[in-house]
DOTORZA-267880 format. One record per residue: residue number from 1; x, y, z of N, C-alpha, C in turn. Coordinates in steps of 0.2 Angstrom, whole numbers. Layout:
<nodes>
     n    n.px    n.py    n.pz   ca.px   ca.py   ca.pz    c.px    c.py    c.pz
   NUM       X       Y       Z       X       Y       Z       X       Y       Z
...
</nodes>
This chain:
<nodes>
     n    n.px    n.py    n.pz   ca.px   ca.py   ca.pz    c.px    c.py    c.pz
     1       4      -6       0       0       0       0       4       6       0
     2       9       7       4      14      12       4      19      12      -1
     3      19      16      -6      24      17     -11      25      24     -13
     4      31      26     -16      31      32     -18      33      37     -13
     5      30      43     -14      31      49     -10      25      50      -6
     6      25      50       1      20      51       5      22      57      10
     7      19      63       9      21      68      13      19      67      20
     8      23      69      25      22      69      32      18      75      34
     9      11      74      32       7      80      32       7      85      38
    10       8      91      37       8      96      42       1      97      45
    11       0     100      51      -6     102      53      -6     109      54
    12     -11     112      51     -12     120      51     -16     121      58
    13     -13     126      62     -16     128      68     -18     136      67
    14     -23     138      71     -25     145      72     -20     148      77
    15     -21     155      78     -17     158      83     -18     155      90
    16     -24     152      91     -26     149      98     -24     142      99
    17     -21     139      93     -19     132      94     -24     127      92
    18     -30     130      89     -35     126      86     -34     123      79
    19     -37     118      77     -36     116      70     -39     121      65
    20     -35     122      60     -37     127      55     -40     123      49
    21     -46     121      49     -49     116      45     -49     118      37
    22     -50     125      36     -50     127      29     -43     126      26
    23     -38     128      30     -31     128      28     -29     121      27
    24     -31     116      31     -29     109      31     -32     106      24
    25     -39     108      23     -42     105      17     -38     108      10
    26     -37     114      10     -33     117       5     -26     114       4
    27     -23     113       9     -16     110       9     -17     103       6
    28     -22      99       8     -22      92       6     -23      92      -2
    29     -27      96      -4     -28      97     -11     -22      99     -15
    30     -18     104     -12     -11     106     -15      -7     100     -16
    31      -6      96     -10      -2      90     -11      -4      85     -16
    32     -10      83     -16     -13      78     -21     -12      81     -28
    33     -13      87     -29     -12      90     -36      -5      90     -38
    34       0      89     -34       7      88     -36       9      81     -37
    35       5      77     -37       6      70     -38       9      65     -33
    36       8      67     -27      10      62     -21       6      56     -22
    37       9      51     -18       6      44     -19       2      42     -12
    38       2      46      -8      -1      45      -1      -1      51       3
    39      -4      50       9      -3      55      14      -2      52      21
    40       2      55      25       4      53      32       3      58      37
    41      -4      59      39      -5      64      44      -3      62      51
    42      -2      67      56      -2      66      63       5      63      65
    43      10      63      61      16      60      63      20      66      67
    44      27      65      66      31      71      69      30      77      66
    45      30      78      59      29      84      56      22      86      57
    46      17      82      58      10      84      59       8      85      66
    47      13      85      71      13      87      78       8      83      81
    48       7      77      79       2      72      82       3      71      90
    49       9      70      92      11      69      99       9      76     103
    50       8      81     100       7      88     104      -1      89     105
    51      -5      84     102     -12      86     101     -16      82     106
    52     -22      84     107     -27      80     111     -30      75     107
    53     -33      70     110     -36      65     106     -42      68     102
    54     -45      73     105     -51      76     101     -48      79      95
    55     -43      83      95     -40      86      89     -37      81      84
    56     -34      76      87     -32      71      82     -37      68      78
    57     -43      66      81     -49      64      78     -51      69      73
    58     -51      75      75     -54      80      70     -49      80      64
    59     -43      80      64     -38      80      59     -40      74      54
    60     -40      68      58     -42      62      54     -48      62      50
    61     -53      65      53     -60      66      49     -59      70      43
    62     -55      76      44     -55      81      39     -50      78      33
    63     -45      75      35     -40      72      29     -44      67      25
    64     -47      62      29     -50      57      25     -56      59      21
    65     -60      64      24     -65      67      20     -63      71      14
    66     -58      75      14     -55      79       9     -52      75       4
    67     -48      70       6     -44      65       1     -49      62      -4
    68     -55      59      -1     -60      56      -5     -57      50      -9
    69     -52      46      -6     -49      40      -9     -45      41     -15
    70     -43      48     -16     -39      49     -22     -32      46     -21
    71     -29      46     -15     -23      43     -13     -24      39      -6
    72     -20      34      -4     -21      31       2     -19      36       8
    73     -23      36      13     -22      39      19     -19      35      25
    74     -13      35      27     -10      31      32      -9      36      38
    75     -13      35      43     -14      40      49      -9      37      54
    76      -5      41      57      -1      40      63      -5      40      69
    77      -6      34      72     -11      34      78      -7      32      85
    78      -1      32      85       3      30      91       3      36      96
    79       3      33     102       3      38     108       7      35     114
    80       8      39     119      12      37     124       9      31     128
    81       2      30     128      -1      25     131      -4      20     126
    82      -5      14     128      -8       9     124     -16      11     123
    83     -19      13     129     -26      14     128     -28      20     123
    84     -24      25     124     -25      31     119     -23      29     112
    85     -18      25     111     -16      22     104     -22      18     101
    86     -25      14     105     -31      10     103     -37      15     101
    87     -38      19     106     -44      24     104     -43      28      98
    88     -37      31      97     -36      34      90     -36      30      84
    89     -34      24      85     -33      19      79     -40      17      78
    90     -44      15      83     -51      13      82     -55      18      78
    91     -54      25      80     -58      30      77     -56      31      69
    92     -49      30      68     -46      31      61     -50      25      57
    93     -50      19      60     -54      14      56     -61      16      55
    94     -64      18      60     -72      20      59     -73      25      53
    95     -69      30      53     -70      35      48     -67      33      41
    96     -64      28      40     -62      25      33     -55      27      31
    97     -50      27      36     -43      28      34     -41      21      31
    98     -36      22      27     -33      16      23     -29      11      27
    99     -25      14      32     -20      11      36     -18      15      42
   100     -15      12      47     -13      16      53      -5      15      53
   101      -2      19      56       5      18      58       6      20      66
   102      10      15      69      10      16      76      17      16      79
   103      19      21      82      26      22      84      27      19      91
   104      33      18      93      34      15     100      32      20     105
   105      29      19     110      28      24     115      34      27     118
   106      34      33     120      40      37     122      40      38     129
   107      45      41     131      47      44     138      49      38     142
   108      45      33     144      47      28     148      52      23     144
   109      57      20     146      61      15     143      58       9     143
   110      57       6     137      53      -1     136      57      -6     133
   111      57     -12     136      61     -18     133      56     -21     128
   112      59     -26     124      55     -29     119      49     -33     121
   113      49     -35     127      43     -38     130      37     -33     131
   114      39     -27     134      34     -22     134      31     -20     128
   115      36     -19     123      34     -16     116      29     -22     113
   116      31     -28     114      27     -33     111      20     -33     113
   117      19     -32     120      13     -32     123       9     -26     120
   118      12     -21     119       9     -15     117       6     -16     110
   119      11     -18     105       9     -18      98       4     -24      97
   120       4     -29     101      -1     -35     101      -7     -32     103
   121      -8     -28     108     -14     -25     110     -18     -21     105
   122     -14     -17     102     -16     -13      96     -18     -17      90
   123     -14     -21      88     -16     -26      82     -22     -30      83
   124     -23     -32      89     -28     -37      91     -35     -33      92
   125     -34     -26      94     -40     -22      95     -43     -20      88
   126     -39     -19      83     -42     -17      76     -39     -22      71
   127     -41     -28      71     -38     -33      67     -39     -32      59
   128     -44     -28      57     -45     -28      50     -42     -22      47
   129     -39     -18      51     -35     -12      48     -28     -13      47
   130     -25     -12      41     -18     -13      40     -14      -8      44
   131      -9     -11      47      -5      -7      52       2      -8      50
   132       6      -2      51      13      -1      50      16       1      56
   133      21      -3      58      25      -1      64      29       5      62
   134      31       9      67      35      15      66      41      16      70
   135      47      16      67      53      16      71      56      23      70
   136      56      27      76      60      33      76      63      34      83
   137      69      30      84      72      30      91      75      37      93
   138      76      41      88      79      48      90      74      52      93
   139      68      51      92      62      55      95      59      51     101
   140      57      45      99      53      40     104      58      37     109
   141      64      37     108      69      34     112      69      26     112
   142      63      23     111      62      16     111      63      13     104
   143      67       8     103      68       6      96      65      -1      95
   144      63      -2      89      60      -8      87      65     -12      84
   145      67     -18      87      73     -22      85      70     -26      79
   146      74     -28      75      72     -32      69      69     -39      72
   147      72     -42      77      69     -48      80      62     -47      82
   148      60     -42      85      54     -40      87      49     -39      82
   149      51     -35      77      47     -34      71      45     -40      67
   150      50     -45      67      49     -51      64      43     -55      67
   151      44     -55      74      39     -59      78      32     -56      78
   152      32     -49      78      25     -46      77      22     -47      70
   153      26     -47      65      23     -48      58      21     -55      58
   154      24     -60      60      22     -67      60      16     -68      64
   155      15     -64      69      10     -66      74       3     -62      72
   156       4     -56      68      -2     -52      67      -3     -51      59
   157      -8     -54      56      -9     -53      49     -10     -46      47
   158     -12     -42      51     -14     -35      49      -8     -30      50
   159      -2     -33      52       4     -29      52       7     -30      45
   160       8     -25      41       9     -25      34      16     -22      32
   161      19     -19      37      26     -16      35      28     -11      41
   162      33      -7      39      36      -3      44      39       3      41
   163      38       9      44      41      15      43      47      16      47
   164      53      17      44      59      17      48      63      24      47
   165      63      28      53      66      34      53      72      34      57
   166      76      29      57      82      28      61      88      32      58
   167      87      33      51      92      36      47      98      31      47
   168      97      25      48     102      20      48     101      14      43
   169     105      14      37     103      10      32     104       3      34
   170     109       1      39     110      -5      41     103      -8      44
   171     100      -4      48      94      -5      51      88      -7      46
   172      88      -2      41      83      -3      36      84     -10      32
   173      91     -12      31      92     -18      28      90     -24      33
   174      91     -23      39      88     -28      44      81     -29      43
   175      77     -24      43      70     -24      42      68     -28      36
   176      71     -26      30      70     -29      24      71     -36      24
   177      76     -38      27      78     -45      28      73     -49      32
   178      71     -47      38      67     -50      42      60     -51      40
   179      57     -46      36      51     -46      34      50     -49      27
   180      55     -48      23      54     -52      16      49     -49      12
   181      47     -53       7      42     -51       2      35     -50       5
   182      32     -46       2      25     -45       4      24     -40       9
   183      29     -37      11      29     -31      16      31     -25      13
   184      29     -19      16      31     -13      14      36     -10      19
   185      42      -9      17      47      -5      21      48       2      18
   186      47       7      22      47      14      20      52      18      24
   187      56      21      20      61      26      24      58      32      26
   188      60      35      32      57      41      34      62      47      34
   189      67      46      30      71      52      30      73      54      22
   190      72      60      20      73      62      13      80      61      11
   191      85      61      15      92      61      14      94      54      11
   192      90      49      12      92      42      10      87      39       5
   193      83      42       2      78      39      -2      81      35      -8
   194      86      37     -12      89      33     -17      92      27     -15
   195      97      27     -10      99      21      -7      94      16      -4
   196      89      19      -1      84      15       2      80      11      -3
   197      78      15      -9      75      12     -14      79       6     -18
   198      85       7     -18      90       2     -21      90      -4     -17
   199      89      -3     -10      89      -9      -6      83     -13      -6
   200      77      -9      -8      71     -13      -8      65      -9      -5
   201      67      -4      -2      61       0       1      56       2      -5
   202      50       3      -2      45       5      -7      43      12      -8
   203      46      16      -3      44      23      -4      47      27       2
   204      45      33       3      47      38       8      41      42      11
   205      41      42      18      37      47      21      41      53      22
   206      39      58      18      44      64      16      42      70      20
   207      47      73      23      46      80      26      47      85      20
   208      52      85      16      53      89      10      46      89       6
   209      43      83       5      37      83       1      31      87       4
   210      32      89      10      27      94      13      26     100       9
   211      32     103       7      32     110       4      34     110      -3
   212      38     105      -5      41     104     -12      40      97     -14
   213      34      95     -15      32      88     -17      35      86     -24
   214      35      91     -28      38      90     -35      45      87     -35
   215      49      90     -30      56      88     -30      56      80     -28
   216      52      78     -23      53      71     -21      49      66     -26
   217      44      69     -29      40      65     -34      45      64     -40
   218      48      69     -42      53      68     -48      58      63     -47
   219      61      63     -41      66      58     -39      63      51     -39
   220      58      50     -36      55      43     -36      53      41     -43
   221      50      45     -47      49      43     -54      55      42     -58
   222      60      45     -57      66      44     -60      69      37     -59
   223      69      35     -52      71      29     -50      67      23     -53
   224      60      24     -53      56      19     -56      57      18     -63
   225      59      24     -67      60      23     -74      67      21     -76
   226      71      19     -70      78      17     -72      83      22     -73
   227      81      28     -72      86      34     -74      90      35     -67
   228      95      31     -66      98      31     -60     103      36     -59
   229     106      39     -64     111      44     -64     107      51     -62
   230     101      51     -65      96      57     -64      94      56     -57
   231      92      50     -54      90      49     -48      95      52     -43
   232     101      50     -44     107      52     -39     107      60     -39
   233     107      63     -45     107      70     -45     101      73     -41
   234      95      70     -42      89      73     -38      90      71     -31
   235      93      66     -29      94      65     -22      98      70     -19
   236     104      72     -22     108      78     -20     104      84     -19
   237     100      85     -24      95      91     -24      91      91     -18
   238      88      85     -17      83      84     -11      87      86      -5
   239      93      84      -4      97      85       2      98      92       3
   240     100      96      -3     101     103      -2      94     106       0
   241      89     104      -2      82     107       0      81     106       7
   242      83     100       9      82      97      16      86     102      21
   243      92     103      19      97     107      23      94     114      24
   244      91     117      19      88     124      19      82     124      24
   245      79     119      24      73     118      28      74     117      35
   246      80     116      37      82     115      44      84     122      47
   247      84     128      43      85     134      46      80     136      51
   248      81     137      57      76     140      62      73     134      66
   249      68     136      69      65     131      74      62     125      71
   250      62     120      74      60     113      72      53     113      69
   251      53     110      63      47     109      59      44     116      56
   252      45     122      60      42     128      57      44     130      51
   253      50     129      48      52     131      42      48     128      36
   254      45     123      37      40     120      32      34     124      31
   255      31     127      37      26     131      36      27     137      33
   256      33     140      34      35     146      31      37     145      24
   257      40     140      22      41     138      15      35     138      11
   258      30     135      14      23     134      10      20     141       9
   259      21     145      15      18     152      14      22     156       9
   260      28     155       8      32     158       2      30     156      -4
   261      27     150      -5      24     147     -11      17     149     -12
   262      14     153      -7       7     155      -8       2     150      -5
   263       4     145      -1       0     140       2       0     142      10
   264      -6     144      12      -7     145      19      -9     139      23
   265      -4     137      27      -5     131      32      -5     134      39
   266      -7     140      40      -9     142      47      -2     143      51
   267      -3     142      57       2     143      62       5     136      65
   268      11     136      68      13     130      72      10     130      79
   269      11     125      83       7     124      89      13     124      95
   270      12     128     100      16     128     106      17     121     108
   271      23     120     110      29     124     112      33     125     105
   272      31     123      99      35     125      93      34     133      93
   273      39     136      89      38     143      89      39     145      81
   274      36     151      80      37     154      74      44     156      72
   275      46     157      66      53     159      64      54     167      66
   276      60     169      68      61     176      68      62     179      61
   277      62     185      61      62     189      54      69     187      51
   278      74     186      55      81     185      52      80     178      49
   279      77     173      53      77     166      51      73     166      44
   280      67     169      44      63     169      38      67     172      32
   281      71     177      33      75     180      27      80     175      25
   282      83     171      30      88     166      28      85     160      24
   283      79     158      26      76     153      23      74     155      16
   284      71     161      15      69     163       8      75     164       4
   285      81     166       6      87     167       2      89     160       0
   286      89     155       5      91     148       3      87     145      -2
   287      80     146      -2      76     143      -7      77     147     -13
   288      78     153     -13      79     157     -20      85     154     -23
   289      90     153     -19      97     151     -22      96     144     -25
   290      91     140     -23      90     133     -26      84     134     -31
   291      82     140     -33      77     141     -38      71     138     -37
   292      69     138     -30      62     135     -28      57     140     -27
   293      59     147     -28      54     152     -27      54     157     -33
</nodes>
């Protein structure tokens, strides 16, 4: 199900930190119009862990409704507690999402036995919804070991793949090896798309794709067409774009870059902050130097 370029959809907020529904609907249509292959709301870029259950449910409803099955919607439903994860996942299933992705719970250090109990509870609670495991140890601190991933996939038929944001190609290889044919292994960093695809990954959940989906779609399509020299060049370009989008506060530059493109995606949510005027100018200059504005 997951293949190609799947933007890690941003969540637009109002000044008061509420969901900006109009901006979100317009943004979904912008992404789809650029040829993306799916949508991944409520992950790290979507500020899912910052949001209440009620707000997460609202975003899920809006995205599923506005997408209208034009591309798959894979909602990140993971939370710090098993109970909240199940509640959000059940809701996503009820309103018609195509799949869910579940990150390891964060803050508390969890061993493989604890993680297995958690993912088993979620998989068994919603057995008819395709489920992707989500590994991002840099943020969640708890890593999904290949051995555990293999056990979970063998035990639960609705676990259909994994999103790996470890930025470690060796770990990606381990997942590809332990899962084998019939599973989707998706890379979660734009910097490694080309090598990941060469290794057998099916796509990327992309941050750059949030505001410059054309760059990532062109890279993926070049690879699929067998234009490997072009793919390499486009990977280097994607890395340059990624570097510029790191200027300033975490995640916020993506909002500002879209604004510079004429796409209003509202505000970020505290404790994330807006860019300073100097940061905005540096971002604009960097994007102009790459001929993106």
